[in-house]
N, C-alpha and C positions, 0 to 999 in steps of 0.2 A: 813356737806360737806365742804371741804376746799375752801376758797375763791380763786378766780383767782388772780395770782400774778400781772398781768397787772392792774387789778382793785385795788389791794392793793396800788400800786404805783401811780395810777391815770394816766396811760399812755395807748396809743393805741398799738396794737400788731405790727404795722409796724414802731414803733418809733426807733430812733437811740440810740446808747449806751450813747451818751452825754445827750439825753433827760432823759434816765433812771437814769443817775448819778445825774442830777439836781433834779429830782423828789425825789430820795432817800435822798439827803442832806437836802432838804426842810422838808421832813417828819421826818427825824432823829432829826433835830434840834427841831422840835415841840414836839416829843414824847419821847425824851431821859429821862430816869427816874431821872437824876440829875436836869432836868429842869421842867418836868411835874410830879407833885405829885398826879395827879388824879388817882382814881382806874382804873386799866386796862391799864395804860400808858405803863408799862413795857412789858406786853404781846403784845400790839400793836407795840412796838418798835422791839420786837423779830420777829414779823410777817413781819415787813418792812425789817428787816435785811435778813430774809430768802428769801423774794421775790427778793431783790437786789442781793443776793448771786447767785441766779439761773439766773436771766435775764442779769446780767453783764458778764456772762461767755458764750461765743458763743456756745460751745458744749452743756452745760447744757440747754441753752435757746432753741436750736434746738430740743433736746430730749423732753423738756417740751411742745414746740409747737406741736409736733407730737403725744406724748403719754400722756400728762398731767403729774401730779405729780407722777403717777405710773411709768413713764419712768425714774425717777431720781434715783430710787433704793437706796435711802439714800446716794447719792453722796455727799451731803453737809448737814452738821448738822446746824440747826438753833441755834441762840444765838448771842452773841456779838462777831462779827468777825471784822477783819481788812479790811474795804472796802475803797480802794483808800487812805490809810494812816489815816483813821478815826477810831482809835481803842478804843478811850475813849472819855468821854465828854470833856476832856481838848482839844483834837484835834477838836471836833465839835465846841467847844467854840471859839478856835482861828480861825476857818474857817469862822464863821459867825458873831462874835462879836469882837469889838476892845477893849472893857473894860469889867470888871466884878466887880460888886459891892459886897462887903462882907468884912469880917474881919477874918483873920487867917485861911481860908480854903485853904488847899494845894492840888495840883493835881500832880500826878507823871506821867511824860511822859515815854513812852516805845517805843523808836525808835532805839533800839540797835539790833533788830533782823535782819535776812536776808531780803534783798530787791531785788526783781526781776529787771533785767536790762531792759532798754527801747527797744521796737521794732524799727526797722529801715526800711526805704523804699528805694528801688532802682528802677529807671526807665530804662528799657532796650528796645532798638529798635531792631526789627527783620526784616530781609528781607522777602518778600512775601513767598518764597518757604521754608524758615526756619520755618515759622509759620505753614505751611501745613504739612511738613514732620517731624518737630521736629529735635532734635539733641542736641549737647552739646555746651554750650557757656561759655567762661571764662570772668569773671568780676573782677573788682578791687573795694573793698569797704574799707571804713575807719570806724572803730568802736572802742569802749572801750574794753580793755582786762584787766584781773587781773594783777596787777603789779608783774613781776617775781622776784623782789628783796624782797618785804615785804609780798608777798603772799596775797595781798589784805587788810592787816590790816592797812596800812597807816603809821605804825610805823617803825622807824629805826630798823634793825635787832638787837635783844637783848633787845630792849626797849618795853614798853607796854603802858597802859593807866593809867591815874590818874584822881582823882576827879577834876571837873572843879573848879578853884579858884573863879570864879565869882558867881556861883550859889550854890557852896558847894555840887555839885552832884545831885541837885534836878532837874535841867533842866529848871527851870523857875526862873524869878526874879520878885519881887513885889515892888511896889512903893506906899506908903501911901500918900493920899491927903486929907487935911482938907478942908471941904466945910461948908457953912452955914447949910447944912442938915445933917452933921455928917462926920465921917471919912470913906473914900472909899479906897479900895486897888485895884490897877491896876496890873493885872497879865499878863506877856508876856513871850515869849520864850527867853531863855538866849541867848544873842547875841554872846557869846564866844563859847559855845559848840553846839549851834543850837538845844538845847532841849535834847541832849543825856545824859547830866550830866557828861560826861567824855571828856577829851582832851588827846592828845598824849603827852607822855613824851618828845619825840623827833621825828619829822616827817621823813619819808623815803625820802632820797635825790633824788630817781629816780622818784617817783610819787608826791613828795611834799605833802605827807600826804593824798592824795586822795584815794589811794588803787587801782586806775585804771590808765591806760595809753592809749593814742590814738595810734592805730596801723593800718597800711594799709596792707591788705592781698589780695591774689588772691583766687577766688572761681570758681569752675566749676559747672555750673547750667545745669541740665538736662531739656530740653524743650520738653514736650510731643507733639506728632503730633496732629494737629487740633486746636491749640491755636489761639486766635484772639486778637485784640486790646481790652484792658480792662481786659484780663485774669490776675489773681493774683496768683503767686506761693509763697508758704511758705517754707522757709529754716529754719528749727528748730535750735535754739541755736546759730545763727550767728548774733544776734543783739548785743547790748551793754552788757558787763558782769555785773552781779549783784553785789551789794555791801554787804559787811559783809557775804560773803558766799552764797548769793542769786543766784538763777539760772539765766542764761543769757536770754535776750529777743530773739525774732525771727527776721529774715530778710524777708521782703515781697517784691517780685520782681514783678513790674507792667509792663506788656508787651504792646508795641506799634508797630504795623505792618506797614511797609512802603508799598505804593501802587506799583503795577506792570504795566508796559506799555502795556502788552499784555492781561492780565487777570483781571477780577473783581470778587469779592467774595460776596456772601450773604449767611451767615450760612455755610451749607455744599455744596452749589452749586457754581460752577465756571462758569463764563460767558466770552465769547469772540466772535469775528467776523471772518468770512472768506470771502474773495473776490473771486467771480467767474465771468466769462464772461456771457453775455446775452445768448450766444449759449449753454453754460453749464447749465444755468438755464432752458432753453427751452428743450434741448435734454436729460438732465441728465448727471451725470458724477461721477467719483470717484476721490477724491482729498485727499492729505495728509494734516493734520492739526496739529499744535503743541498743546500739552497738558502740564499740570503741570509736569507730569511724564517725558515727553520727554525733557522739558526745564531743569529739574533737572538731566538729563542724566541717568534716570532709564530705559528707553525704547525708541524705535523709535517713530516717529510721528504716530498718529492714522489715519486710513483710514475712511474717511467720504463719505457716499453714498448720492449723491444729486438726489432726484427723478426727473424725467422729468416733466417739467411744474412748477417747484418751483417758487414761487413768491418772490419778494424782501421783506426782513424782516422775511422770514420763519425761524423758530427756530428748529434746529435739535439737538438730544440728544445723547451724549455718556454716557451710563450708567456706574456707578462705577468709573468714572474718575474725581470725584470731591474731596472734602476735607474729610480726615478721621475724624470720630467722636471722639471727645475728650474723652479719657478713654476707647474707644473701636475702635482702628484704623482699625480693620478688616472690619468695616462698613464704606462705603464711599458714599458721595453724587454723583450727576451727573454733567456732563459738558455740558452746553447748548451753542450752536453755532448759531449765527444769520447770515443769508446769506446777503451779500452786493453785489448786481449785478452791474458790471461795464459796462458802455456804451461807446463805442469808440467815440472819438471826430473827428477822420478822418478815411475815408474808402478808400481803394484802388479801382481803376476802376472795377476790377474783383469782389470785395466784393459788391460794389454798384450794379453791374449788376445782381448778384445773388439775392440780396434783392429785386430789382425791379421785377425780374421774380417771386419771391415768393409772392410779393404784387399782381401781376397780377393773380396768381393762386388763391389767396384769394379774388379777386375782389376788391382790395384796390384802393382808389383814393388818391394816395400819395401826390398830390399837396395840398389837403385840410386836410390831416392828420386825417381823421375821420374813418379809417378802423381798422381792427383787428391788423395788423402788426404795423402800426404807433402808434396806441393806446397803444400797448404793450410796444413799445420802449419808448414812452413818459412816461408811468408809471414807467418803470425802471429808466429812467433818473431823475425822481423826487425824488428818494431816496436820503437821506443825503449824501453829498459828490459827487454827480453826477449832470450833466445837459445835456439835450438833444442837440445833434448836430443840428445846424441850417441847414435848407434845402438850398442847393445851388441853 
């Protein structure tokens, strides 16, 4: 039975990609066949490579977490792969050690192959309604593109590459040091060619030999309905261009939604308040209330029925007037509306007379405020944003 890949690397299932990378490098340094000559070290190293190859790839890791190794369908072949630029022990050696003791042992660097471009991040602010209903946004990004003059080679048109004069095309330089314990050879990356073993005959004047140029461009981003702060959108191929014919990286757009003065949001549910008079709360009423649809100009305000005898803080629901579900906008949440009952601070003589007559019918003792009507008014007045009118 195959060992669990997380167990092989000694990490937990919820670990980050950085933790996986650190664990891999530690184990690869320990079990690389050029370092570890114990029986089984090579098989162990291949096992570590296989585990890292799967867990370092988001798609493969997701399939492995769900279906195990059966879900990989041979998507990645085990063996000595190029993981994060570590394709040989020479790379491992330079990543973890500063010096190497020995004499006359050469290592060939291989960094001339295609290199994928870097991924980029862009933070995008959205208005509240843009996040709910989606739409198209135009952004401006700065990224690296392949030089149009040299086609990414870095060489002046008509020119090519030549062997590095410093290392003779090996990609590494050695320095012998005599010590009381014998002769030691220090191996390091060639400072001239950076380990490639080749240099340009003459660099491109446009990109100065880099093969890439910094370019600013406009992009149109499709924002799906129902996104929220923290949502990440991937725009394939819009990161930095790859080197030496490598594929470009991706652009990741992180969304941040600005608050709205009228509405609050929790998942798919919209929350708001509506102010009604104490008479509407007592007798019931029909009132028009704004919704996200009406604020976006998609329809008229909704009609809200307030049942007779509604209490302050009562929450009424407009079904299907909330936020569309991300990925399935036909399904929407609800809009919940809290009643805020307003108490008048001044009464006309006619209004006061009518209230006194109502108090008499209810047997109220209004001067002590201990009856039904005065208690109701006092309760309404104690809601946030209101206070009861003082008895004259």
